[in-house]
Every structure is written in structure tokens, then in C-alpha cells.
C-alpha positions, 0 to 999 in steps of 0.5 A, spaced: 500 500 500 505 504 501 509 503 495 503 504 491 502 511 494 509 513 493 508 511 486 502 515 485 505 521 489 512 520 485 508 520 478 505 527 480 512 530 483 517 528 478 513 531 472 512 537 476 520 538 478 522 537 471 517 542 469 520 547 474 527 546 472 525 547 465 521 553 466 527 556 471 532 554 466 528 558 460 528 564 464 535 564 467 538 563 460 533 568 457 535 573 462 543 571 463 544 569 456 550 570 452 550 573 445 549 567 442 543 565 445 540 572 445 532 572 443 530 576 437 527 582 442 534 583 445 537 583 438 532 588 436 533 592 443 540 592 441 539 594 434 535 600 436 540 603 441 546 602 435 541 606 430 540 611 435 547 612 437 549 612 429 544 618 428 546 622 433 551 625 428 548 628 422 548 634 417 556 633 416 559 638 412 562 634 406 569 632 408 574 632 403 578 625 403 584 622 399 586 615 398 591 611 395 595 607 393 593 601 389 587 598 386 585 591 383 579 587 381 577 582 386 575 575 383 571 572 389 569 564 389 568 559 394 575 556 396 573 549 397 569 549 390 575 551 387 579 546 390 575 541 388 575 543 381 582 543 381 583 536 385 586 539 391 586 536 398 588 539 405 595 538 407 596 532 412 600 537 416 596 544 418 603 547 421 606 548 415 607 556 413 610 559 407 611 567 406 609 566 399 606 561 394 610 557 388 606 551 387 600 547 389 603 543 394 605 550 398 598 553 396 594 547 400 599 547 406 598 555 407 591 554 406 590 549 411 594 553 416 590 559 416 583 555 415 584 551 421 584 557 425 579 561 421 584 566 420 584 571 414 591 572 410 593 575 404 599 572 400 603 573 394 604 567 388 611 567 385 609 563 380 605 567 374 603 560 371 600 557 377 596 564 378 593 564 371 591 557 372 587 558 379 584 565 376 582 562 370 579 556 373 575 560 379 572 565 373 569 558 370 566 557 377 558 558 377 558 563 383 564 567 382 563 574 383 568 580 380 568 586 384 572 592 385 578 591 390 584 594 393 584 598 400 583 604 397 578 603 392 573 600 396 574 605 402 573 610 397 567 607 394 564 607 401 566 614 403 563 617 397 557 613 398 557 616 406 557 623 403 565 625 402 568 628 396 573 623 394 580 623 391 583 616 389 590 615 387 590 608 383 593 605 377 587 603 373 584 600 367 577 601 363 574 595 367 576 598 373 574 605 372 567 602 370 566 600 377 568 606 381 562 611 381 563 617 377 563 622 382 570 620 385 576 623 382 581 618 380 588 619 378 594 615 376 597 611 370 593 607 366 594 599 365 594 594 360 592 589 364 589 589 371 592 586 377 587 581 380 586 578 387 583 571 388 579 571 394 577 564 397 572 565 401 569 560 406 564 559 412 564 557 419 563 550 420 565 548 412 569 542 412 575 540 408 578 533 409 578 533 417 579 540 418 573 544 420 573 552 420 571 555 426 569 562 423 567 565 416 573 568 413 577 569 406 584 567 404 587 572 398 592 570 393 595 575 388 600 576 383 600 583 382 605 587 378 603 594 379 601 595 386 607 593 389 611 598 385 606 604 388 605 606 381 600 611 382 604 615 388 608 620 383 601 623 380 597 622 386 602 626 390 602 632 386 594 632 386 594 631 393 597 638 394 592 641 390 586 637 393 587 639 400 584 634 404 581 633 411 583 626 411 589 622 407 588 614 407 593 610 405 593 602 405 595 596 400 602 596 402 601 588 404 602 588 396 609 589 397 610 583 402 615 578 399 614 581 392 621 580 388 624 587 388 630 589 386 635 590 391 634 596 395 628 598 391 622 596 396 626 601 401 626 606 396 619 606 394 617 606 402 622 612 403 618 616 397 612 614 400 614 617 407 616 624 403 609 624 400 606 624 407 611 629 410 609 634 405 602 633 407 599 639 411 599 638 418 591 640 418 590 634 414 590 627 418 593 621 416 590 614 417 593 608 415 589 601 414 593 595 416 593 588 413 596 582 413 604 582 413 608 576 414 615 579 412 618 582 419 623 586 415 617 589 411 613 590 417 619 594 421 620 598 415 612 600 414 612 602 422 618 606 421 616 610 415 609 610 415 606 608 422 610 613 425 607 619 421 600 617 421 594 620 426 590 614 426 591 606 425 585 601 423 586 593 423 583 587 425 583 582 431 589 578 427 593 584 425 593 588 432 597 582 435 602 582 429 603 590 430 604 588 438 609 583 437 613 587 431 613 593 436 615 589 442 621 585 439 620 585 431 617 579 430 611 577 426 604 574 429 601 569 423 596 566 427 592 569 433 585 568 437 579 568 432 575 570 437 579 575 442 576 577 449 575 584 449 580 585 455 585 582 451 584 587 445 584 593 449 590 591 453 593 590 446 590 597 444 593 601 450 600 598 448 600 600 441 598 607 443 603 608 449 608 605 445 607 610 439 606 616 443 612 615 447 616 613 441 621 619 439 620 622 432 625 627 430 622 628 423 615 629 424 610 632 429 605 627 428 603 622 433 598 616 433 591 619 436 586 614 434 586 606 434 580 602 431 580 595 431 574 591 428 573 584 430 567 579 428 564 580 435 565 588 437 568 594 435 573 598 439 575 605 438 581 609 442 582 616 441 586 621 444 582 626 448 586 632 446 585 631 439 580 633 434 577 626 433 570 627 434 563 623 435 567 617 438 560 613 440 557 614 434 563 612 430 563 606 434 556 604 433 556 606 425 562 601 424 558 596 428 552 597 424 556 597 417 560 590 419 553 587 419 550 591 413 556 589 408 557 582 410 549 581 409 549 585 403 543 590 406 542 597 408 537 594 413 538 590 418 534 584 420 535 581 427 533 574 424 539 574 420 543 576 426 546 573 432 550 576 438 557 573 440 559 579 445 558 577 452 553 580 457 559 584 460 566 585 459 572 587 463 576 593 461 583 589 462 586 583 464 589 586 470 586 586 476 584 594 476 580 592 470 573 594 471 567 590 469 562 593 464 555 590 463 552 590 456 546 595 456 541 593 450 538 600 450 545 603 450 549 598 447 555 603 446 560 603 452 564 609 452 569 611 458 575 615 459 582 613 461 588 617 462 589 622 456 584 618 452 577 615 451 575 608 449 568 606 446 566 599 445 560 596 441 557 589 439 556 587 432 550 584 430 554 578 426 550 576 420 548 569 419 547 569 412 553 571 409 554 574 402 561 576 402 567 577 407 572 581 403 572 588 404 569 588 410 575 591 414 575 597 409 568 598 409 568 598 417 574 603 418 571 608 413 564 608 416 568 609 423 572 615 420 567 619 416 564 621 423 570 623 426 573 627 421 
């Protein structure tokens, strides 16, 4: 009898307990969820907050922006579709790195190396015949895309559509020129053959052999002839003085990485670029857009001839650690965390800022007063409080929104196509003195003052239906800059 009573009671209690636990966890995780588990309502609230922050700045005067020094045509394809077409297989050794590519084997090994970590990379192909085979096969793929490429043209396009008056210094062909809006003034030599960049894209979770990508990214290869030589610099330099821009943006120097220059030719080109930067009026701010560098000597030369004459630097989560190690001991960092913690990034930004602020610069009075780091999960902008950079909060919000808009290929943001991977709260530093800052959905951009600078951090509504990844950093950096000039 007692046993039957217990069975009857347990038949009521056990389901009730299970129901209680299910309800508790439902409400607990909706309240304390990390970005990945955010409800649509939570994402809508964050989106509204970002849009309000972006719209705090309007009716901007039309800024004058000059950009150089290279351009190309981007041929974008699925990396794995191209490799399948060519019969290429993943390397058995994912730890092999090459600074450039001369064979199919080196391509397999190098792609495997970066694909394993979901890291972006850009490398020169020494073998022109190999590159022709790769690009011609890519062009025959069904879902290939030909688009405007190169840091300067892509950033110029974004800034023009954001309302800037734009001067672009680049070598060009008729095909390239047709992709550039007519309102952008283009100066530079005409090419008979375009420089082509082959953009090999892959999504998060894609599998190649036994390797699975931890995030969406791209691997870029090129066989440029014009861009590494900075062929547009002479003409651009003359037009620059007449144009008198508020902002000069430089990028594309990664094309020099492992290019077969004649002895001392690379150093000569960078010295000429340095002289161009020194000729610019102090009233004109200079922004340098960082990129993927594998050659430590080149990176050192760029720091000594370009970075120290820049007011602002833009970079992603892979490029920031590379700059940190280059400043610290002259080495390069080829791979870093694809999902870095905010505290880690902020500490690295402080190191770069303080190092460059304290660095003796006997030939230029410029100091880096602005850093913008764009990651998949968040945007972070650091600005010197004594500088004339303005609207940091709105700029950080705009950068975060642009990240989603570019990758999803839509001006309007649909939170059903978004997820949040930034945590509910973050620490401002890895040291004990770091403060804990909660993510407030109605005011998602967090800004605070430290020493002589301000830091702003904004979450990215990460696009889940990816249209493209290439050009993301260029568009994001441009969107942040346009509100701060």
C-alpha cells in the first residue's frame, strides 16, 4: 500500500520538478544569456540603441578625403569549390607556413594553416603560371563574383557613398574605372592589364578533409605587378597638394610583402612614400589601414616610415597582435585568437598607443591619436582626448552597424539574420584594476575615459547569412572615420 502511494505521489512530483527546472532554466538563460543565445527582442533592443547612437551625428559638412595607393579587381569564389575543381586536398600537416606561394603543394599547406584557425591572410604567388591557372579556373566557377578591390578603392567607394568628396590615387584600367562611381576623382597611370586578387572565401563550420573552420573568413592570393611598385604615388602626390584634404588614407602596402624587388628598391619606394606624407599639411590627418604582413623586415620598415607619421591606425583582431609583437621585439604574429576577449584587445590597444606616443620622432610632429580595431564580435575605438577626433560613440556604433550591413549585403538590418557573440559584460583589462562593464541593450555603446584618452566599445550584430567577407575591414574603418573627421 505504501509503495503504491509513493508511486502515485512520485508520478505527480517528478513531472512537476522537471517542469520547474525547465521553466527556471528558460528564464535564467533568457535573462543571463550570452550573445549567442540572445532572443530576437534583445537583438532588436540592441539594434535600436546602435541606430540611435549612429544618428546622433548628422548634417556633416562634406569632408574632403584622399586615398591611395593601389587598386585591383577582386575575383571572389568559394575556396573549397575551387579546390575541388582543381583536385586539391588539405595538407596532412596544418603547421606548415610559407611567406609566399610557388606551387600547389605550398598553396594547400598555407591554406590549411590559416583555415584551421579561421584566420584571414593575404599572400603573394611567385609563380605567374600557377596564378593564371587558379584565376582562370575560379572565373569558370558558377558563383564567382568580380568586384572592385584594393584598400583604397573600396574605402573610397564607401566614403563617397557616406557623403565625402573623394580623391583616389590608383593605377587603373577601363574595367576598373567602370566600377568606381563617377563622382570620385581618380588619378594615376593607366594599365594594360589589371592586377587581380583571388579571394577564397569560406564559412564557419565548412569542412575540408578533417579540418573544420571555426569562423567565416577569406584567404587572398595575388600576383600583382603594379601595386607593389606604388605606381600611382608620383601623380597622386602632386594632386594631393592641390586637393587639400581633411583626411589622407593610405593602405595596400601588404602588396609589397615578399614581392621580388630589386635590391634596395622596396626601401626606396617606402622612403618616397614617407616624403609624400611629410609634405602633407599638418591640418590634414593621416590614417593608415593595416593588413596582413608576414615579412618582419617589411613590417619594421612600414612602422618606421609610415606608422610613425600617421594620426590614426585601423586593423583587425589578427593584425593588432602582429603590430604588438613587431613593436615589442620585431617579430611577426601569423596566427592569433579568432575570437579575442575584449580585455585582451584593449590591453593590446593601450600598448600600441603608449608605445607610439612615447616613441621619439625627430622628423615629424605627428603622433598616433586614434586606434580602431574591428573584430567579428565588437568594435573598439581609442582616441586621444586632446585631439580633434570627434563623435567617438557614434563612430563606434556606425562601424558596428556597417560590419553587419556589408557582410549581409543590406542597408537594413534584420535581427533574424543576426546573432550576438559579445558577452553580457566585459572587463576593461586583464589586470586586476580592470573594471567590469555590463552590456546595456538600450545603450549598447560603452564609452569611458582613461588617462589622456577615451575608449568606446560596441557589439556587432554578426550576420548569419553571409554574402561576402572581403572588404569588410575597409568598409568598417571608413564608416568609423567619416564621423570623426
